C-alpha positions as a Markdown table, in Angstrom:
| # | Residue | x | y | z |
|---|---|---|---|---|
| 1 | Met | 3.6 | -18.1 | 16.7 |
| 2 | His | 3.5 | -14.3 | 15.9 |
| 3 | Lys | 5.4 | -11.3 | 17.5 |
| 4 | Cys | 5.1 | -10.0 | 20.3 |
| 5 | Glu | 3.4 | -6.1 | 20.1 |
| 6 | Asp | 6.3 | -4.0 | 22.1 |
| 7 | Cys | 9.1 | -5.8 | 21.7 |
| 8 | Asp | 8.8 | -8.4 | 18.9 |
| 9 | Ala | 9.3 | -11.5 | 20.8 |
| 10 | Gln | 8.3 | -14.5 | 19.5 |
| 11 | Ile | 4.5 | -15.6 | 21.4 |
| 12 | Asp | 1.9 | -18.2 | 21.2 |
| 13 | Asp | -1.2 | -17.3 | 19.6 |
| 14 | Asn | -3.6 | -16.9 | 22.3 |
| 15 | Tyr | -1.6 | -13.6 | 23.5 |
| 16 | Lys | -1.0 | -10.3 | 22.0 |
| 17 | Val | 1.9 | -9.9 | 24.8 |
| 18 | Cys | 4.8 | -11.3 | 26.2 |
| 19 | Phe | 5.2 | -12.0 | 29.9 |
| 20 | Pro | 7.9 | -9.2 | 30.7 |
| 21 | Cys | 6.3 | -6.8 | 28.9 |
| 22 | Ser | 2.3 | -8.0 | 29.9 |
| 23 | Asn | 4.5 | -6.7 | 33.6 |
| 24 | Lys | 5.9 | -3.7 | 32.4 |
| 25 | Arg | 2.5 | -2.2 | 30.9 |
| 26 | Lys | 1.0 | -3.0 | 34.6 |
| 27 | Gln | 3.4 | -1.2 | 36.2 |
| 28 | Ser | 3.3 | 2.0 | 34.2 |
| 29 | Asn | -1.1 | 1.2 | 34.3 |
| 30 | Asn | -0.6 | 1.4 | 38.4 |
| 31 | Gly | -0.7 | 5.3 | 38.4 |
| 32 | Thr | -3.0 | 6.5 | 37.0 |
| 33 | Asn | -7.0 | 6.6 | 36.5 |
| 34 | Glu | -7.8 | 7.6 | 33.6 |
| 35 | Val | -10.0 | 4.0 | 33.0 |
| 36 | Val | -12.0 | 4.8 | 36.7 |
| 37 | Arg | -12.5 | 8.4 | 35.4 |
| 38 | Glu | -13.6 | 7.6 | 32.2 |
| 39 | Leu | -16.7 | 5.2 | 34.0 |
| 40 | Gly | -17.2 | 8.3 | 36.2 |
| 41 | Lys | -17.9 | 10.1 | 33.0 |
| 42 | Leu | -19.9 | 7.5 | 31.1 |
| 43 | Asn | -22.3 | 7.3 | 34.3 |
| 44 | Asn | -22.5 | 10.8 | 34.7 |
| 45 | Asn | -23.8 | 10.8 | 30.8 |
| 46 | Leu | -26.2 | 8.0 | 31.5 |
| 47 | Tyr | -27.4 | 9.4 | 34.2 |
| 48 | Ala | -27.9 | 13.2 | 33.1 |
| 49 | Leu | -29.8 | 10.8 | 29.7 |
| 50 | Arg | -31.8 | 9.2 | 32.0 |
| 51 | Thr | -32.7 | 12.1 | 33.6 |
| 52 | Met | -33.9 | 13.9 | 30.7 |
| 53 | Gln | -36.0 | 10.9 | 29.4 |
| 54 | Glu | -37.9 | 11.0 | 32.6 |
| 55 | Tyr | -38.7 | 14.4 | 32.6 |
| 56 | Thr | -40.1 | 13.9 | 28.6 |
| 57 | Leu | -42.0 | 11.1 | 29.6 |
| 58 | Asn | -43.8 | 12.7 | 32.8 |
| 59 | Ala | -44.1 | 16.0 | 30.5 |
| 60 | Asn | -46.1 | 14.9 | 27.7 |
| 61 | Phe | -47.0 | 11.4 | 28.9 |
| 62 | Lys | -48.1 | 12.2 | 32.2 |
| 63 | Val | -46.1 | 9.0 | 33.5 |
| 64 | Asn | -43.3 | 8.4 | 35.8 |
| 65 | Leu | -40.3 | 6.0 | 35.7 |
| 66 | Lys | -39.9 | 4.2 | 39.0 |
| 67 | Trp | -37.0 | 1.2 | 40.1 |
| 68 | Asp | -38.6 | -2.1 | 40.8 |
| 69 | Lys | -36.9 | -3.6 | 43.3 |
| 70 | Glu | -37.8 | -7.0 | 43.2 |
| 71 | Asn | -37.9 | -7.6 | 39.4 |
| 72 | Lys | -34.4 | -5.4 | 38.7 |
| 73 | Lys | -35.9 | -3.3 | 36.6 |
| 74 | Phe | -37.3 | 0.1 | 35.3 |
| 75 | Val | -41.1 | -0.1 | 35.0 |
| 76 | Ile | -43.6 | 3.1 | 33.9 |
| 77 | Glu | -46.4 | 4.1 | 36.4 |
């Protein structure tokens, strides 16, 4: 047994917060899209990095990166 992170109630070792505090956290997070925005930023960054690498591959080695739908992976042509 240990204490809840939010209210210091005694809870099982498998949990970080008690059930009432968990519900409060869920309610306070329902109105925000912070996680979605951060995932969108990461996705944009990954796309930019891939685009730069594709350009570098083409400029330096005259090869292209192509998505293989059958094997579900990128291949270099």
